Steps between C-alpha positions, in 0.01 A plus 500: 500500500122515557396819678180630659461874561317653795374853433389667179520872568731737314818324615348153465397563140853613412652197671256270320608641163868439577449144624266410214756616244800328663564155350654381827160514673147382444252742655224254586246726673438828679307536827338821621251580773202499263481380141220462251398161365720407206736794561849467357821699469484793260559369147585153637188280513721203595580658839192490728434758772335350809336680791640417844163566660293184483764282332604166652875561479582142599310374195635781281863418578433130438344564159731789403841399641789745508862495619505856631283791605575868443304727734415859410169510688464602866642372826206289622486302176792303642265336751273383216763305307769436762400142575489419128852639480607270782308198370670516161840625619458785253728797443369846593618839375318771696512873431266594785622808688259496796557166672433519875692307766231231474552469126876483549467222758283302260752549218779367722285200589424424134867541412570173679358322193505768230740732321376852574632837390329801657590857412291820481669590171626229270653704222863413435596866492363599841662202666834580340456856629429363847811285495718790381353735763579257781858465379547875481347543845753249636788679328394846618286484818569871559310613188158667518239275338149583378246294306260651244207310351254617235187318386170554322261756646257253664753284687405570863784356707877536515633233265603170656817512290600836649438367849712196425783718367487714815496196730792338322700822542389539864313823428185623673189536283514880529806482272267397215355775280188400304356674194176412319494636147295402195548146377855423615537122522778508759811705575742426784813696578763467772708812552836483679635835612878499549730793565575647156293248302159342464407152378148425373380145433182516289254244372199576281232246413397606150244225443346250739633220281824547698324312781447209262866473404588509870250223573646290218852547640386397848314191375804370317743577781278333760488180296861432599445556873385286789168579672524817706402865522713727284510869417585635157826620660587141591458382142688796352788485749547125447504546124758779531707290742502209254602728215791637706615146578481414130709807422769399748508145368551630147 
């Protein structure tokens, strides 16, 4: 599968390394807001880095065709490549956490012709945690629930993943506790307080390459789906459902 990557910050660089080393994918190019002439991926001169500013994306997509885009840039980048996505019927895996209502409407529009997965955190672990937390919340709606998130010192906002966990559990945002300490990549914890016991569901991102393995999972899962807008939960729940059916058949 030929893949183009949007975004080349700390997360984007880690995702690029994972995709470039995975034999199931061909990382064809990387796009960032600004790029120097002749710039290429670190230690991979065969993977060009193009600047979005001043580039004719219509021509670029024609001369550098891909089957899918992975987006680790920023929300408004969607408007730069969205029509190329539609024109080619491409697959999109987006890890953007700050999409506005306008962005979401545009994603739904594009999903009429494209396979799109959008999730603020695309690590397998955090999405498994989210699924388990929702199940436990259904089993025990009387339990006290709190969400704790920890990230690197300079992250300014409450994490989009923590907000999504809270929303899925029908919690107000004031039930999220945020800590900013050193160089923590990402820590999310859901605490269930029962009478006489406590359950803690914890996920730690140790390296940003975890985002790359999540993106690879989503790309492969989407390839078997019809055009539409999916969440990581959708892909994970369907895979689990199919496995359960296989187990019953056996």
